[in-house]
C-alpha positions, 0 to 999 in steps of 0.5 A: 500500500502509497503513499502516498508520494510527494513533491521534492518539498512537502507542502509544509516545507515550502517557504511561507507565502501570502495565501493567494486565492485560486485563479478566477474563472476568467483567467486564461490557461497558463503556459506553466504552473506558477512558481509558488502556490499556497502552502497546503498544510492540511494535505500534509496532515491528511497524509498521516490520517490516510496512513493509519488504515494502512498500518492497522490493516497490516497489523490486522493481517498479523493475527495477534489476538488469541481469540479468533473472533477478535482477530477476524473481527479486527480484520473485517472492521478494517475491510477495504480501508487500506486499499482506499488509502492507497488510492488516496495517496496516488491521487495526492501524489499527482495533485501535489506535484502538479500544484507545486511544480516550478516552471523553471524546472527542467525535466532533468532537475525534476527527475533528480529531485524525485530520485533523491526523494525516493531511493535513499529512503527506500534503500535504507528501509530495504536494508532494514527489512533484509536485516529483519528477514535474516534475524527472523530466519525468513526465506530469501527469494533472490529474483524478487528481492533484487527486482525490489531493490530496483523498484521494478517488482510490481511489473511481474504479474504475480502478487506473490512475487511482491510478498517478500522483503519490504512488501510495501515498496511496490507502490514506489515502483508505481511512483517511479513510473509516474515520475518518469512520465510526469514531464510529458503528462504535465505538458498534455494536462496543461494543454487542456482548456479549463472548460474541458478539465472536468470532462477529462477528469471524468474520462480518467475516472472511467478508466479507473472503473474500466480496469477491474472490468478488463481484468475480469474479462480478459485475464485468466481465472486461475490460479486463484487468490486466497481472497476475493474470488479472483485470480492472481493476474486479475488482482495484480492487473487491478491493484499492482500494475504500475500503468493501472495505478498511474491513471489515479495519479493523472486524475490527481493532476487534473484535479490540481489543474481544476483548482488552479484554473478556477473551475472548482465546484465549491464543495467543502471538506465536510460534504466531501468527507461524507461522500467518502463514507457513502462511497465506502459503504456502497463499495462493500456491496460490489465484487472485490476488485471494484472495492479497491479503487473504482467506486471510491476514486471520485469521492477521494479526488473530490476530498483531496481538492476540497482540502487543498482549496480550504488551505488556498482560500485561507480557511484551513482545517484542523488537519493543518495543525502543527502536530498533524503536519509534523506527523504528515512529514513523517508519513513516507518514512513511516510507510517504509518501515512499518510493514517489515517491523510488523511482519518480521518483528512478529516472527522474531518474538514467536516460538518455533516447533520441533521442525523449525516452523514458526508458531505466530505468537498471540495475546489476549485482547489487551495484550494484542492491543498493547503490541499494536500500539507498541509497534506503532510507536516503534515505527514512528520512532524509526520513521523519525530517524529515517526522516531526519537522518536520511531524507532531510539531509539528502534532500538538502545536500543532493536534490539540486545541482550545486551552483557553480561559483565563477571567480572574478579575475582580480581587479587590475591595480593602476600603476602609480 
């Protein structure tokens, strides 16, 4: 599950600027995005809120409760919230990168920032996951782990190929594809007339809805997944395939252009949030693949834009508070470390039988809750170390080319 991904500077890290209003509807389409936009602090805070169902869903899969009814109840309660959060992060990525894109950037400069944003954090978390695997005695699948290191593992049409090492990094593979395509996509998105932006946003939504239909119609029904009554290839094409998920990033780009072009419909945050809840309830009544993103993609896109507009107009939201923003800044690092800690940490503290097989340790309900809370706190601490020890220093030092300082020749001294 994404991250969520973000521009080279998160919205909260940009310099404080006066809060201009979104462009009026009478403005013509700009040739490129303005060099600075209002600080979207609430979207930074929303990143952390979106991360919670991802963490809790992964915690539920660990089955830490001795009472089977409690374990299954926890997993059922999480439902598809984690899947919805992943869609949010892809939409958010497209939205924020388009919003904060600087017209003076070259393609090479953009790619450089994105590479230094993603790969140092990824590689440190990757080594951390391998160390936990080694300590836990987990099996090493060399082809899967090597492809994971280079973030190309999501292209392999088998979800089980992704289920090793730091499993959450499949979404970084989607981000890498999106970043690679972004300069071309931005040119195309910027060519759309403001009056046609909603039409193209609708087209992107239809593409998201069509993806599970294509998977169910054209891909084989076997071998089957253990959940969802779908095959591995159908699940992979809908959920993991980078080009399928890039469509959600493009929708985020279109929503950013809608706001920047003054074509927003005026929907506020509270009604948009209610639409997400309604959409989630409706999605639970549909076949598995349609629950992943097809139904919720519209309310998620509307919520993302409505939160951005609240900040752009100076209204703000509680999500833009200092604590939420700080937690949001840690969300990328938290995402990278939490799954490996949950999965391999659980193996490390579990006993083994005489054949060396792991017997996953369980606790009573208070003990299980305490372990989940402890895992969250430890993940947050590791995220703080990764963010402040790797992410920020690397971005400061290498995300931009050094300016060459040309030395002036010494001034000639007149002869006396």
